N, C-alpha and C positions, 0 to 999 in steps of 0.2 A: 310166931313171927320170928323171922330170921335175926340171929345175933351178929355182932360185928365179927365175931371169931370164926363164923362159919366160912367154909370155902364156897365160892359161887357155883350154883348148879342151875339148872333151868327150873323155873317155877312150874307148878302144876295147879289146874283148877280142879277143885273137889265140890262135890255136893253131898252134904250130910243130912242125915235124919236122926233125931234123937227125942228122948221122952224127958219132960221137965218134972219137976216136983210135984206138979198138980195132975200128972199122968197124961197130959196133952202132948201130942206129937209136934215137934218143932223141926224145921228144915230151913237150910240156907246154903250159900256158897262160902268157899274159903280157898285162898291160895297158900300153898306150903310146898316145901321141897320134897316131902314124902307123906305118905298117909299116917305114919307112926307119930308124927308131930301134932296131929290133930285131936287124938285122944286126950291128951293131958289138958288141952284148951277146953274141951267139952266137959271134962270131969270138974275142972275148977269152976265153970259156969253152972255147975249144979244139973248137968244134963247126962242121960245115960244113952251112949251111942247105939243106934240100931243099924244104921247102913251108911258107909261112906264109899262114894263112886267117884273115880277120876273122870272128869269131863274132857279135858283139853291140856295139853303141853303148851307152855306159854314161851315161845323162843323170842328172840330179838325182834323178828319180823311181825309178832303179834302186835307190838306196841307201836302204833302209828304216830308219825310226828304231828299230824294235825290235830290229833287227840290230846297230845301233850300240850301243844300251843293253846288250844282251846281251854284246857284246864287251867294254865297259867294266866291266861287273860281274864278268865272269869274269877279266879282267885284274887287278882288284883283289883278288879271292879268291886268285889265284895269287901276287901279291905279298905278301899277308898270310900266306900259307903258307911265305914265304922264298925263293921262286923268283926268280932274277935276272930282270931286265925283258927282256933280249933272250931268254932261254930261255922266258919266258912268252909272248912275242910269236910266237915260232917254234911253240911248241906250239899256240897257237890257230890259227895260219895252217894248220899241217898237219891240224888237226882240223876245219877249216871245210869244210861241203859245197859251197859254191858257188865256182867257180874264180876269179871276180873278187875276192871277199873274200880268198881265199887268196893271190892275187898281191899285193893291196894290204898285207896283213898281213906277207908276207914282205919286200916293199920297206921297210916301216916298220922291221921287225926289222934288215934290213941297214944302214939309216941309223943306227939306234941303235948297232949293233956298230961303225960307223965313228966313234963319238964324238959324234953329233949328239944334242941333247935330244930327247925324245919329242914335245915340242910343236912343235918345228921341222919334224920330218919329216911331222906331221899337216898343216902348212901346204902341203905338196905335193898335198894332196887336199882342196881346199876344199869340193867337192861332196859328199864322204864325211862329212867332220867339220865341222860348223858352228863359228863363232867361239866360241861358249860352251865347246865341248869343248877347244879350243886354249888358251884363257885360263885355265880351271880347271886343266888339266894342267899349264900353266906354272907357276901358283902352287904346285901340289903338289910340283914340281921344286924350286922355290926354297925351301919350307919343309921338305922332306924328308918330306912326308906325301902322297905320291902315291897310295898305297892308299886312305887316307880320303877324298881329294879325288875319287877315281874312284867310290867308293861313294856319296858325297854326290850327285855328277852323276848317276849311274845311278838314284838314288832319286827326284831331282827330275824327271828325264826321263821315268820311268815314271808319276809322279803327273800330270804334264801330258799325257802320252799318254792316260792313263785318262780324265781329264776332257774332253780334246778329242773322245775317241771317244763319250762319253756325251752331250755337247752336240750332235755330229752326229747321233746317233741320235734324240735329242729332236726336232730340227729336221727330220729326214728322214721321220719317221712321219706328220705330217699331209700332207705333200707326196705320199706314197705312197698314202695313203687317198683324197686328192682326185683323183689321176690315175685310181684305180680308178672312183671315182664317174663321172668324165668318159667313160671307156672303156665302162662298162656303159650309160650314157645314150646314147652314140653307137651302141652295138651294138643297142639296142632301137629306136632311132629308124630305123635303116638295114637292119635284118634282120627284126624282128618286126613293126613297124608297116606296112611296104608289104604284108605278107600279110594284115594286118587290113583295109587299105585296100581290097584287091579284095573283101572281104566287104562292106564299107561301100558300095561301088558299086552293089551290088544292092539297097540299101535305097531305097525311094522316099520318103525323108523327110530332112528337114535335120538333119545331124549337129549334136551339142552344140558350143558355141563352143570349149571345151578341146579337143576332139578335132580340130576343123578346124585349130585353131592348130598341133597337133602334126603333122597331115598336111602342112601348108604347110611346117614346119620340116623334116620328113622329105624331102619333094621337094627343097627347097633344098640340103639336104646331099647328096642323091644326085646331083643335077645339078652342083653347084658345089664339093662337098666335096673331091673330088681336087685341083682347082686350088687351092683354098684351103690344103689340107694341104700341098701343094707348095711354095706360097708362103711359108707360115709356116715349113716347114722349112728353106727357104733362108735366110730372115730369122734364124731362131735359129742356124743354122750360122754365117752371116756375122757375127752379133753375138759368138758365142763364139770364133771365130777372129780376128776384126779388132778389135772394140771391148773385149771382156772383158779382154784382156791389157794394155790401156792403163790407166795409173795413175789418170786422172781417172774413168774408169768404174768401176774398183775402189773408188775413194773414194765414188762414188754407191751402189754396191751395199752396201757396209759401212755407209754412214750409214742406209740404208734398214733394215738390221737393228738398228741402233741406235735407231730411231725406232718401229718396230713394237711394239705393247703385249706381244705374246706373246714376242717374242725379245730385246727390248732389255736386260732385266735378265739373262737368261741369257748372253748374249754379253759383257755388261759384267763380271758377275762372273767368267766364266772368263778374261777378259783381265787383270782385276786380280790374280786368283789366280796366273796365270802370271808377272806382272811382279814381285809382292811375293815370290814363290818364288825367282825369279831374283836379286833384289836381296839377299835374306837369304842365299842360297847363297854369293854373291860376297863378302859382308860377312864371313861366317864363315870364307871362305877367304883373307881378307886383302887383297882387291882394294879400290882406291879407289872412292868414290862414282861418280866420272866414268866409270871403267871398267866398273863395275856397270850404270850407266844405259845405256852403250853396248852391253853384252852383252844386256841386257833389251830394247833396241831392236831389235837384230839378230835376236832370237828371236821377235819378234811378226809375225803375219801380218796383223793389223789395222793398217791404214795410219794411221787416226786415233790410235789409241794410240801407234803408232810415232812420229808427228810431235809428240805431246804429251811423249813421253820425250826427244826431241831437244831441245824448247824447255826442259824441266826441266834438261837437262844444260848447256845454254847459260847458264841462271841460275845454277847451282852454279858454272860456271867464272868467273862475274863476282862470286862471293863471296856469294851468296844463300844462307841456310840452307834445307836439303831441305824442311822443312815448308812454308816460304814458298814456294818454287819450285813445290811440288805445288798450292798454292792457286791459281797462275795458270790451272790447266787445269780446266774444268767436268767433265771425265770422271771425276775423282777425288772421291769423296764427303767430306763433312765429317769423318767418322769417320777416314779416313785422315790428314788433316792433324793431327787431334789426337793420335792415337797416335804418328804419326812425330815430332811435336813432343816428346812425352813421352819417346820413344826417344833423341832427340838430347840432352835435358836430363839424362837419367839415365844415359847412357852404354850402354844396352842397345838400341841401334837394331836390331842383328841379330835379337834376340828378338822385338821389337815387329813388324819387318817379317814374321817368320815366322808371328806370331799373325794378323796381317792376311791373309796368304796362305792359312792354314787357315781363317779366317772365311769368305773369299770362294769358297774351294773347297767348303766345306760348303754354302754358299748355292746355289753353281751345281749341285752334286749334287742338293740338295733340289728346286730348280726343275726340273732335268731329269727328276727322278723324278716330279714331280706334274704336270708339263706334259702328259705322255702321258695320265695320269688325267683331266685337266681336258679335254683335246681330244677324247679318244675318245668319250664320250657325244654331244658336239656334232656331231662328224663322223658318227656312226652315225645320229643323228637327221636330218642334212641328207641322207644317203644314202637313209634311209627315206622321206624326204619326195619325193625325185626318183624313186626306183623306184616308190614307192607311186603317186605321181601319174601316172607313165606308165602303170602297169597299169590304173588307174581310168579313165583317159582312153581307153584302147584298149578295154576292156570296157562302158564305159558306153552305147555305141550297141546292144550286144548285150543289154544289161539292158532297153533300151527297145524291143526288138524286138517284144514281144508287143503293145505299144500301137500300134507302127507297123503291124503286120499287121491289128490290130483296125480 
């Protein structure tokens, strides 16, 4: 198991086989940073290693948010039922279908059994459990309300996951329809139009200008299309591999989403909902504003809102009231400043933050639902114009065939 002094590396899932003191072959899974760390553990357990095989590298993408949320909710349920923490962790580990999660939960249960707080054992797995999990669980341990904090954390993560899924779906729909329109257009220009061009060649008359234009475009695509497609593919691949991971390029991409008319409100409301939901939860759990802002910043994928939260935290550390600190950023609308000010003056900041979270979540849900309804007829009309225009351009010379023959 990893110690606190280790530098963070990617975990690996291993499968080992060993002989016990009775001469029987034992086998199981284990996660470690490298194979060399497994041998001492097997020797300490009285096992003679036979074979250790690496099965999988466990990067950040392996650990799914829905699995984390399910674990936290199940743990809260077991704690509320009166089951001791170690027993609950062991039970969840033995029931988990994935070997990697089974190993992680067993190691966490082992750490708790040795007397370490749950929040400390979670620190060994930063890729598995983000900062917000460790901070909220730490507050639950200090207040003696670990089950309630786990339930609150699970509910918050479920709401944010649902909202993110809806936003992605709303943004994905127009992209998919646009790609379909492009593919249909290319197929008609490269497969259908060349066959019609052979018929046009037998006409002893000048083709309509629209048809001539499409024939020229078809010839250009057939002659230069493969090269252009290869170059574009290389450029897209290079951008995604080299430029996309860079912070300043991510800032440009996210700023573009914040400026586009159809996506700006949707992205903004979803980010604001996540920020205020996290702040409300941390306030209800008893965390300080600075710690809450740190947790909210760490949970944000949008770098512009993340930077805004970091600036707000700096103002708070300098003694600025929260509502005045929020005024410094143009990303937060006036209503946010006003409600936060009311919450600070009335002593009900957590309730006002929760209202803001619900307000922006409802707005984001409404926008996500209406976005597809607004864009669908526009995209269908565009596809109709493109496909209809191609069909008319291809059949127009045939319609004129009678006059040509006359």
